[in-house]
N, C-alpha and C positions, 0 to 999 in steps of 0.2 A: 524605651524601645518596645515594639510589639513583637512578641516571641511566637514564631510559627514553627510547628513541628511537621517535618516532612518524612513520610515513611514510604519509600519506593526503592526497588532494587536498582543498583548501578552497574551490575555485571553485564547488562544488555545495552545496546546502542539506544534503544527506545527510551529506557530509563534515564540514561545520561542526558540525552537531548531534552527530555521532559524536565529534568532538574535545571538544565540551562535556561529553559523557558521561564520557570518559576523565578530563578535568580534574576533574569532580565527584568521581569515585572517588579521584583523587590527593589531593584536599583532605582526605579522611578518613584518609589514611595519614600525612600530615604530613612525611614524609621522602623523598617522590618529587620528582625534578626532571625535568620533561618538556621534551623538545627535538624540534622538527620536523626531519626529515631530508628535504631536497628535492634535494640534490645526490647523484647516484649514486656519485660518486667519493669521498664523505666517508669518513673512517676510522671504523670501527664498533667497534673493539676496546675503546674506553673505556666503552661502554654496558653496563648490567647486564641489560637486557631490551628487547624490541622488540614494537611493535604495528605491523604492516605490511600495506598493501594490496599483496601480492606480485603482480607483473604478468607475470613470465617465469621460465623455468628458471634463468637466470643469477643473478638476485637470490635465488631460493630456495636455490641451491647455495652462494652466498656466505654467506648467513645460517646455513645448516646447518653449515658449517665452523667457525663461531665457537663452536659448542657452548654456546650461551646460550639462555635461554627466549625463544621467539618465538610470538606469536599472529598467525595469518594471517586476514585478513578479506576475502579475495577469491579467491586462486589455488587453494588446497586440494588441491595435488598432492604436497606434500612430507610424508613421515612425520616424526614427531618434533616437529611444530608443534601448538600449540593452535589450534582453529578456532572462530571466533565469527561468526555471520552472521544476517541476517534469515531467517525461515522462509519460503522461497519457495513451498512448497506451501500454507501457510496464506494467503499473499498471493493466490495464484491461486484458491483456494477462495473468498475474499472477493470477488474480481472476478467469478467465475462466479455467485455468489449475488446480487451486485448487479444483474447483467443479467437473470438468470432471474426474480427477484422483480419486475422491471419488465416482465415478459411478453414478452421478446425470444425469437425463435425462430431467428435467424440470428446467427452469431458469427464474429469474426475475431481473430487475434493478430498483432501487429506488433512484431518485435524484431530481434535480430541472431543469425543462425544460427551455431552453434559457440561462442558466448559462454556460459559456464557458467550464470550467473544467469538469462540470457534463456531459454536452453533449458529450465532447470528450471521456470520460470514457464509457458512454452509447454506443456510436457508435462503439468503438473498442471492447467492451465486446460482443455486439450483433454479430459483425462480426466474432469474434472467435467462438462463439457458433454455428453460422450458418455454418462455415467451418467444424464443426464436425457433421453437419446434424441435429442439434437441432434448436429450436427457443427460443427467449427471449421475455418475456412479460415486457414491460416498463410501469411504473407508470406515469400517467399524472398529473402534478402538478396544483392545483387550482391557478387561477390568483392572488387571494388575498395574497397567500403565496409569490409569486414572487415579488409582489410590495414592500415588506419589507425585501427582502432577504439580501441585503447588510447590513442593519442596524442590523437585528436580528441574522443572521447566521454568518456573517464574523466579524463584529465589536463588537457585543454584544451577543455572544453565550450563550444561556440559556438552560441548559440540561432539565429542568423540563417541558418545554412547548412544546406541539405538536400542531401546528396551524391547521393541516388538519387530525386530528385523525380519524374522521368519514370516510372521503374519503379513507384514507390509509387502514383502517380496512376492508372496502368493497373490495378493490383491493386484499388485502392479502387473504381474505376468498375465492376469486374467482380463485386463482392460483391453478393449478394442484399440487398434493402433491405425494411425497416429492419434495420440490422446493428449489434450491439454489438461494438466493437473494443477489446480489451484490449491495452495497449502495455507493453513491458517496463519502461519508466521514463518520467518526465515529458517528457524531451527528445524521445523518440520520439512521444509523444502530441502534442506541439507540432508535430512534423513532419506527422503525420497530419492534424491540424486545419488547418494552413496549406494543405496540398495539397488538402484537401476544399474550402476556400474558393476556391482557384484554379480548381478543376474544376467549381464550381457545385454541389457536394454540400452539402446542408443538415445542420448539426449542431444538435441531436441527431436531427432528424426522419429523415434518411437514414442517417447514420452517427453513433452515439453513441460518445464517446471517453473512455476511462479510463486514467490513467497510474499510476505508482508513485513515491513519494518525498514527495509533497505539497510540492514546491519552489514556494513561493508566488510567487516572482518569475516563474517560467516559467508557472505555472498561471493567474495573474491577468493576465499580459501577453497571453495567448492570447484570441482572439475566436471563439466565446464562451469564458469562463473554463473551465478544465479540472477535472473531477473527478479525484481521485487517492487512492491508498491510502497512508496514513501508516505507514511501516515501523518506526516507533519507533526512529529512528537514535540518539537520545540513550541509550536503554537498551542498544542494541547496543554503543555505545562504553563504557558503564559496565561491562557484562558482560565485554567484552574486557579491560578493566583488571583486573577481578576474577579472570579466568582467569589472566592473566599473574602476578598477585600469588600465586595458589596455586602456579603453576609455579616461582616464585622461592623460595617458602618451604617447599615440600614435595617431597621426593625422589620420592615416589610419583606426584604430579601431573606432575613433570618427566619421569619415565620413561614415563608413559602420559598424554600431554596430553589434556585433555577436548575434546569437540566440543559446542558449545552453539548452538541455534537460538532466536532471539528472535521471538515472535509479533508481528504488526503490530498497531497500535492500532485501525485501522478505516478505513472509506471516508469521505473528505471530499467531500461531494456539491456540485458546482457545475453551472452550466447545461449543460455538454457531455453530461451523461447525464440531465438532468431531462426525461424523456419516458417515456411508456408506449405502445408501438406497438399500440394496441387501437382498436377501432371500437365506437361512434361516436367521432369525435375529441374531443368534449367530455369523454369519460370519462378520457382522459389528463390533461386539464386538471384534472379533479376530483382525481385521484390525486396530481398534483404539488402542488395546493393543500393537500391533507391533510398531505403530508409537510412542506411549508414551514411550515405553521401548527401543527406538533406541540406547541410549547411554549405555545400561546395558548389552551388549553382549548377547542379548536374542537369544535363540535357538528355533528350531521348537518344541523340547520337552517342553519348557516353555509354548509355545502357547497351546499345547495339554493339559497340566496340568491346565493352566488358564481356559480353556473352560470346562474341565472335560469330554472330549470326546476322542474317540479313534483316533489313527493316521489315520486309514483307512477312517473314516467318514470325518475328517477334510480335509485331502488331496483330497478326492473325490469332496468335495464342492469347494475347491480352483480351482481344475482343471475344473469342469463343469461350474462354475459361472464366475471365474476370468481368466480362461485360464492360470493359473500360479500354483505355489506351495508355500507352507509356506516359505521355505527357499529363494525362489526368491523374495517374497514380503519383507522379512526381509532385503535382500541385496539391494533391490530397495530403501527402506527407508534410509538405511545407506548411500548409494551413494548420495541421495538427501540432507541429512543432511550435508555431507561433502562438497557438492557443495555450499550450503548456507554459511557454515563457511569459505570456501576459498574466497568467494566473499565479505563477510561482516566483516571479521576480519583479523588480521595479526598474528594469532596464528601459531605456528610451525606445520609442517606436523605430527610430533609425537603426539602433543597435539590434533590435529584434528582427528587423527586416533582413539585415545581413546574416545573422545567425540562422535564420530560416531559409536562406538561399535565394532571397529576392534581390533583383538587380538594383532596386531603389526603394526608398520609403514610400514614394508616391505609388509605384506599381504594387507594392505590398498592400497598401491601404485599399486600393481598388479591388484587388483579388480577394482580400479578407472580407470586405463588405459584401462582395458578390456571393461568397461562400457561406457567410454566417448571418447576413442581414444586419450586421452591426459594425460600426467602426471599431478599430482596435482599442481606442480609449474607452468607448462605451462598454465594450466586452470586458475590459479590465475592471471597470467600475462595478459592473453587475457581478462579476466573479468575486470581487472583494466584499461586496455587500452580503454575500452568502456566507462569508467567513465570520 
């Protein structure tokens, strides 16, 4: 048997899904024995390869001296290791697009300064916002929080504690409103949501909050429930195992370990971002209704009925504020839902057509090709090739 050492936390949804991905790949090999390494003092010489969330220079150096294949899924500072991670730039781009398509004009980022994944997401998010001629206000993390980041946030995540509540509250109160705040992960989004409630800031009307990891325990325990980006942790784990396999079986891969970034699956929308900061206020209600009803073959007449307003009034507001029409917004949401399903599932085109609110698969294919320039099948193939 080939003995693989796996060192990654399991207290977070991301870590558990990551480990499931590794285990799924190991099942295809048949001769891998997976073991968790939780004790820093454990002897490592008996292992044939490692998948590690490396947290410090000492661990990195210890692994390097073993001269065995290592895949690093966090630290990324040591040469000679394979690197597999979520695509932080793609995650930030999703976050920016999520807020911009909801007509936000003020943006914030809350994370941890100096922490690699957080800084990468902050930089990419700010860049996307600036490309759209807006600016992003970034929270500055107190030094005392950073000093215990590895222990409290990565290895021993505790939802109930907010170490910098006062500073975070002052920053949130100073943001222009309404503001879309992207957080480096779900725990930070939970912090933001809780401090907003304590300070009397409305979510999502004043501050809309978006996290990363789609940790359902954290997201659904928050009030309101948190929107989050699914980073595809299962696939990250599976790809980490695949890269390690290549390094153990190929001298070329071992000599020049690959770096692989896995794109996220998409945004899981919940009440913390279900708003559109537009006037009149009922227009936001209309847009939220359209998005929520995307799978129910909603018509423009359904929107007018839901709002209790006339066709003329509603269409005029859509035209003047959104430069669109009710029917075009409905179609836009259907196409976006279909794109998400094509990228993240293996459902048939017929099934996707129904879930995205189209009357038939034929109509769906025509509309999708007109909107994207690709047939659903080609779109799926191109999306899979990027993974």
